[in-house]
C-alpha positions in Angstrom: -8.2 65.0 -125.8 -5.7 66.8 -123.6 -5.1 70.6 -123.8 -1.9 72.4 -123.3 -1.9 74.8 -120.4 0.1 78.0 -121.2 -0.1 79.4 -117.7 3.4 78.4 -116.6 4.9 79.9 -119.8 2.9 83.1 -119.5 3.7 83.4 -115.8 7.4 83.1 -116.6 7.2 85.7 -119.3 5.3 88.0 -116.9 8.1 87.5 -114.3 10.8 88.3 -116.9 8.9 91.4 -118.0 8.3 92.6 -114.5 12.0 92.0 -113.6 13.1 93.8 -116.8 10.9 96.8 -116.2 11.9 97.1 -112.6 15.5 96.8 -113.6 15.1 99.5 -116.3 13.4 101.8 -113.8 16.2 101.1 -111.2 18.8 101.8 -113.9 17.2 105.1 -114.9 16.8 106.0 -111.2 20.5 105.2 -110.6 21.5 107.3 -113.6 19.4 110.3 -112.4 20.8 110.0 -108.8 24.3 109.6 -110.1 23.9 112.7 -112.4 22.5 114.7 -109.5 25.4 113.6 -107.2 28.0 114.3 -109.8 26.6 117.7 -110.7 26.5 118.5 -107.0 30.2 117.5 -106.7 31.0 119.7 -109.7 29.1 122.7 -108.3 30.7 122.2 -104.8 34.2 121.9 -106.4 33.8 125.0 -108.5 32.3 127.0 -105.6 35.0 125.9 -103.3 37.8 126.5 -105.7 36.4 129.9 -106.7 36.0 131.0 -103.0 39.5 129.8 -102.2 40.9 131.6 -105.2 39.1 134.8 -104.3 40.1 134.5 -100.7 43.7 133.9 -101.4 43.8 136.6 -104.0 42.3 139.1 -101.5 44.9 138.0 -98.9 47.8 138.3 -101.4 46.5 141.7 -102.5 46.3 142.7 -98.8 49.9 141.5 -98.3 51.0 143.3 -101.4 49.3 146.5 -100.6 50.6 146.6 -97.0 54.1 145.6 -98.1 54.1 148.2 -100.8 52.8 150.8 -98.4 55.5 149.9 -96.0 58.2 150.2 -98.6 56.8 153.5 -99.7 56.9 154.8 -96.2 60.5 153.5 -95.7 61.4 155.3 -98.9 59.8 158.5 -97.7 61.5 158.0 -94.3 64.9 157.8 -95.9 64.5 160.6 -98.5 62.1 163.1 -96.8 64.2 166.0 -95.3 61.5 167.6 -93.2 62.1 167.5 -89.5 58.7 166.1 -88.5 58.1 163.7 -91.4 60.5 160.8 -90.5 58.7 159.9 -87.3 55.4 159.7 -89.1 56.8 157.8 -92.0 58.5 155.3 -89.6 55.3 154.8 -87.7 53.2 154.3 -90.8 55.8 151.9 -92.3 55.8 149.8 -89.1 52.0 149.6 -89.1 51.9 148.7 -92.8 54.6 146.1 -92.3 52.8 144.6 -89.3 49.7 144.3 -91.5 51.7 142.6 -94.2 53.2 140.1 -91.8 49.8 139.4 -90.2 48.4 138.7 -93.6 51.4 136.6 -94.4 50.9 134.5 -91.3 47.2 134.0 -92.1 47.9 133.0 -95.6 50.5 130.5 -94.5 47.9 128.8 -92.3 45.3 128.4 -95.1 47.6 128.1 -98.1 47.9 124.9 -100.1 50.8 122.6 -99.5 52.2 123.0 -103.0 52.9 126.7 -102.2 54.9 126.0 -99.0 58.4 126.3 -100.7 57.6 129.7 -102.3 55.9 130.9 -99.2 58.9 130.0 -97.1 61.1 131.8 -99.6 58.7 134.8 -99.5 58.9 134.8 -95.7 62.7 134.8 -95.8 62.6 137.6 -98.4 60.3 139.7 -96.3 62.4 139.1 -93.1 65.6 139.9 -95.0 64.1 143.2 -96.2 62.9 144.2 -92.7 66.1 143.1 -91.1 67.9 145.5 -93.5 65.4 148.3 -92.8 65.4 147.9 -89.0 68.8 149.5 -88.2 68.0 152.4 -90.5 64.9 153.2 -88.5 67.1 154.5 -85.7 69.2 156.8 -87.9 69.3 160.5 -87.4 68.8 163.1 -90.0 72.5 163.2 -91.0 72.7 159.5 -91.3 69.5 159.4 -93.4 70.8 162.2 -95.6 74.2 160.6 -96.0 73.3 156.8 -96.2 69.6 156.7 -97.0 69.7 156.9 -100.8 72.4 154.3 -101.1 70.5 151.9 -98.7 67.4 152.4 -100.7 68.9 151.9 -104.1 71.4 149.2 -103.4 69.7 147.0 -100.8 66.0 147.8 -100.2 64.8 148.2 -103.8 66.3 144.8 -104.9 64.8 143.1 -101.9 61.5 144.8 -102.5 61.5 143.6 -106.1 62.4 140.1 -104.9 59.4 139.7 -102.5 57.0 141.4 -105.0 58.2 138.9 -107.6 57.5 136.1 -105.1 54.1 137.5 -104.4 53.4 137.4 -108.2 54.6 133.8 -108.2 52.2 132.9 -105.4 49.4 134.6 -107.4 50.3 132.6 -110.5 50.2 129.5 -108.4 46.7 130.3 -107.2 45.7 130.8 -110.9 47.2 127.4 -111.7 45.2 125.8 -108.8 42.1 127.5 -110.1 42.7 126.1 -113.6 43.4 122.7 -112.1 40.1 122.8 -110.2 38.4 123.9 -113.5 40.0 121.0 -115.3 38.9 118.7 -112.5 35.4 119.9 -112.9 35.6 119.4 -116.6 36.9 115.9 -116.0 34.0 115.2 -113.6 31.5 116.5 -116.2 33.2 114.4 -118.9 33.1 111.3 -116.6 29.5 112.0 -116.0 28.8 112.2 -119.7 30.6 108.9 -120.3 28.8 107.2 -117.5 25.4 108.6 -118.5 26.1 107.6 -122.1 26.9 104.0 -120.9 23.7 104.1 -118.8 21.6 105.3 -121.7 23.1 102.7 -124.0 22.4 99.9 -121.5 18.9 101.3 -120.9 18.3 101.4 -124.7 19.6 97.8 -125.0 17.4 96.7 -122.1 14.5 98.6 -123.5 14.9 97.0 -126.9 15.2 93.6 -125.2 12.1 94.3 -123.1 10.2 95.6 -126.2 11.2 92.4 -128.1 10.2 90.2 -125.2 6.9 92.2 -124.8 6.3 91.8 -128.5 6.9 88.1 -128.4 4.6 87.9 -125.3 1.9 89.9 -127.1 2.3 87.8 -130.2 1.9 84.6 -128.1 -1.1 86.1 -126.4 -2.6 87.1 -129.8 -2.0 83.7 -131.1 -3.5 82.1 -128.0 -6.5 84.5 -128.2 -6.9 83.8 -132.0 -6.7 80.1 -131.3 -9.3 80.4 -128.6 -11.5 82.6 -130.8 -11.2 80.1 -133.6 -12.0 77.3 -131.2 -15.0 79.3 -129.9 -16.2 79.9 -133.5 -15.8 76.2 -134.2 -17.6 75.3 -131.0 -20.3 77.8 -131.8 -20.6 76.4 -135.3 -20.8 72.9 -133.8 -23.5 74.1 -131.3 -25.4 75.8 -134.1 -25.2 72.7 -136.2 -26.2 70.6 -133.2 -29.1 72.9 -132.5 -30.2 72.8 -136.1 -30.0 69.1 -136.1 -32.0 68.9 -132.8 -34.7 71.1 -134.4 -34.7 68.9 -137.5 -35.0 65.8 -135.3 -37.7 67.5 -133.2 -39.7 68.4 -136.4 -39.2 64.9 -137.8 -40.4 63.4 -134.5 -43.4 65.7 -134.4 -44.2 64.8 -138.0 -43.9 61.1 -137.2 -46.0 61.4 -134.0 -48.6 63.5 -135.8 -48.9 60.9 -138.6 -49.0 58.1 -136.1 -51.8 59.8 -134.2 -53.6 60.7 -137.4 -53.1 57.5 -139.3 -53.0 54.8 -136.6 -54.8 56.1 -133.5 -57.3 58.2 -135.6 -58.1 55.3 -137.9 -58.5 53.0 -134.9 -60.9 55.4 -133.2 -62.8 55.8 -136.5 -63.1 52.0 -136.7 -64.3 52.0 -133.1 -67.0 54.5 -134.0 -68.2 52.3 -136.9 -68.2 49.2 -134.6 -70.2 51.2 -132.0 -72.7 52.3 -134.7 -73.1 48.7 -135.8 -73.4 47.5 -132.2 -76.1 50.0 -131.5 -78.0 49.0 -134.6 -77.8 45.3 -133.5 -79.2 45.9 -130.0 -82.7 44.5 -129.9 -85.6 46.8 -128.8 -86.3 47.0 -125.1 -82.7 47.7 -124.0 -82.6 51.5 -123.6 -79.9 51.4 -120.9 -77.5 49.5 -123.3 -78.2 52.0 -126.1 -77.5 54.8 -123.7 -74.2 53.3 -122.7 -73.2 52.7 -126.3 -74.1 56.3 -127.2 -72.0 57.5 -124.3 -69.0 55.5 -125.5 -69.6 56.8 -129.0 -69.5 60.4 -127.8 -66.3 59.7 -125.8 -64.7 58.1 -128.8 -65.7 61.1 -131.0 -64.3 63.5 -128.4 -61.0 61.5 -128.2 -60.7 61.4 -132.0 -61.2 65.2 -132.1 -58.6 65.8 -129.4 -56.1 63.5 -131.2 -56.7 65.3 -134.5 -56.2 68.7 -132.8 -53.0 67.4 -131.1 -51.8 66.1 -134.4 -52.3 69.5 -136.0 -50.6 71.2 -133.2 -47.6 68.9 -133.4 -47.2 69.3 -137.1 -50.1 70.5 -139.2 -50.3 68.5 -142.4 -51.4 71.5 -144.3 -47.9 73.1 -143.8 -46.5 70.3 -146.0 -49.6 69.9 -148.2 -50.9 73.5 -148.8 -48.0 75.7 -147.7 -47.1 78.3 -145.1 -49.9 80.9 -145.4 -52.8 78.4 -145.1 -51.0 76.8 -142.1 -50.6 80.3 -140.5 -54.2 81.1 -141.0 -55.3 77.8 -139.5 -53.0 78.6 -136.6 -54.6 82.0 -136.2 -58.1 80.6 -136.2 -57.1 78.0 -133.6 -55.4 80.6 -131.4 -58.5 82.9 -131.6 -60.8 80.0 -130.7 -58.7 78.9 -127.7 -57.8 82.3 -126.3 -60.4 84.8 -127.5 -57.7 87.0 -129.1 -58.4 88.4 -132.5 -55.5 87.1 -134.7 -55.2 88.4 -138.2 -52.7 87.1 -140.9 -51.8 89.7 -143.4 -50.3 88.1 -146.5 -50.9 87.7 -150.2 -53.5 85.2 -151.4 -50.8 82.8 -152.6 -47.8 81.2 -151.0 -44.2 81.0 -152.3 -42.4 77.8 -152.8 -40.2 77.8 -149.8 -37.8 75.1 -148.6 -39.0 73.0 -145.7 -36.7 74.6 -143.2 -38.0 78.1 -144.1 -41.7 77.0 -143.8 -41.0 75.2 -140.5 -38.9 78.1 -139.0 -41.5 80.8 -139.9 -44.4 78.6 -138.6 -42.7 77.9 -135.3 -41.6 81.5 -134.8 -45.2 82.7 -135.3 -46.5 79.8 -133.1 -44.2 80.9 -130.3 -45.0 84.6 -130.7 -48.8 83.8 -130.5 -48.2 81.6 -127.5 -46.3 84.4 -125.7 -48.9 87.0 -126.6 -51.7 84.8 -125.3 -49.8 83.8 -122.1 -48.1 87.0 -121.1 -49.2 90.2 -122.9 -53.0 90.3 -122.2 -53.5 91.5 -125.8 -56.8 91.7 -127.5 -55.6 91.8 -131.1 -52.6 90.3 -132.8 -51.5 91.0 -136.4 -49.2 88.6 -138.3 -47.6 90.0 -141.4 -45.7 88.0 -144.0 -44.1 89.8 -146.9 -41.7 88.5 -149.6 -39.2 90.8 -151.1 -36.6 90.1 -153.8 -33.7 89.6 -151.3 -35.5 88.8 -148.1 -38.5 87.5 -146.2 -40.1 89.7 -143.6 -42.3 88.3 -140.8 -43.7 90.5 -138.0 -46.0 89.8 -135.1 -47.6 92.8 -133.4 -49.9 92.8 -130.4 -51.6 95.5 -128.3 -50.7 94.0 -125.0 -49.0 95.5 -121.9 -45.5 95.2 -123.3 -42.2 94.9 -121.4 -38.5 96.0 -121.4 -36.6 93.7 -123.8 -33.2 94.3 -122.1 -34.6 93.1 -118.8 -36.5 90.1 -120.1 -34.9 87.1 -121.8 -36.9 83.9 -121.6 -36.2 80.6 -123.2 -38.9 81.2 -125.8 -37.3 84.4 -127.0 -33.9 82.7 -127.0 -35.3 79.8 -129.0 -36.8 82.2 -131.6 -33.5 84.0 -131.9 -31.7 80.7 -132.5 -34.2 79.6 -135.1 -33.8 82.8 -137.0 -30.0 82.7 -136.7 -30.0 79.1 -138.1 -31.1 80.6 -141.4 -28.7 83.6 -141.1 -31.6 85.8 -140.3 -32.2 88.6 -137.7 -34.6 88.6 -134.9 -35.6 91.9 -133.3 -37.9 92.9 -130.4 -39.5 96.3 -130.1 -41.5 97.0 -127.0 -42.0 99.2 -124.0 -44.4 99.0 -121.1 -47.9 99.9 -122.1 -47.3 99.9 -125.8 -47.4 96.3 -126.9 -44.8 94.1 -128.6 -43.5 93.9 -132.1 -41.4 91.0 -133.2 -39.7 91.2 -136.5 -38.0 88.3 -138.2 -35.9 89.0 -141.3 -34.7 86.0 -143.3 -32.5 86.1 -146.5 -34.4 85.0 -149.6 -34.0 81.3 -150.2 -31.8 80.2 -153.1 -33.5 80.0 -156.4 -36.3 82.0 -158.1 -39.5 82.3 -156.0 -42.4 80.6 -157.5 -46.2 80.6 -156.7 -47.1 77.5 -154.8 -50.8 77.7 -154.7 -53.8 79.6 -153.5 -55.9 79.3 -150.4 
């Protein structure tokens, strides 16, 4: 039966997930870099516009202060009647005016293009004012006394007010530029908000899509894992059923072979012994060699018959089916003691319970394997076998005083077979041992269905 291979599908899903996650990370990285770049632009714009505004304001203030100082000195020059004051006022006025014009020239070189018309108008106003003042700077005291006040009131004051008003207009233009830069920064920030909102929305949509795809992928993996787990459970159940069936077949085959050996081969050897006895009785006197040969054959036949009976009992003791579990265990203990020299004791009640055949067989084989392992590996001198029946379970333990071992480091086929036999009846198999302290094997089986009954005594 063919099986579907999910690898191409899963590989495709992994590729989509990887691409989606990388895309999401790239989108978030782009959003972060874009935000940093935009904030840097906003900061640079605000810093640049603020520095320009402050610089232009300082320059305008310098122009205003120098121009105002120059006009004040011109006024003093025209109105002051002291003989030594006009020269000083004229010199200070010219110095202040030179400072104002120098500041004006510097401002014109760095000023924005949108202020060029008003700057040109301011330049003409300043030049007109100074052109009007220039002839008056050469006046004598009489001319200043006679013409100074009229010049100041009729021509110089209006022209001063004109360029001061133009300076105010330039200052207001700078304020407008600052507000425009602030508005531009606000627009950049709003644009950043809009773009980041779009990026967040796209990231959320992509995240939801990835989450959905990941959920679908995990659900598929879960379904595949569940299917594989159920298949493994089914395979395990089939293996357990097959193992149980193999054990049943093995026990049936052992029972059949034991019966064949006991009934067929044993009966044949028994008949042979009868025939040998009859043949020996029919030998005439005077043939001691022939009688010796017949006696040798008789002993050989008796030894073979004894071996066959022992083999039959080892394969499947008939008393396990005829007398019950406890008598079979005690016979097994006696045989083990006879063969190995170990002292084997069976601790149980003097009667046996009515147990199903699979329970009797399982317990007998478990104890048989435990005694075999103790005789072969532990070097024990004494072994105790305990069988106890409780209302809800059967307890069997085999304890020896051998050299012990580390259970986690030792897992032979015999121990695995014992575990499988106990698991076949939904029981538990436990090993307790450590080097130098012997081994204790505990088998716990659930009570067989039905009310326990006394089977018979020993």
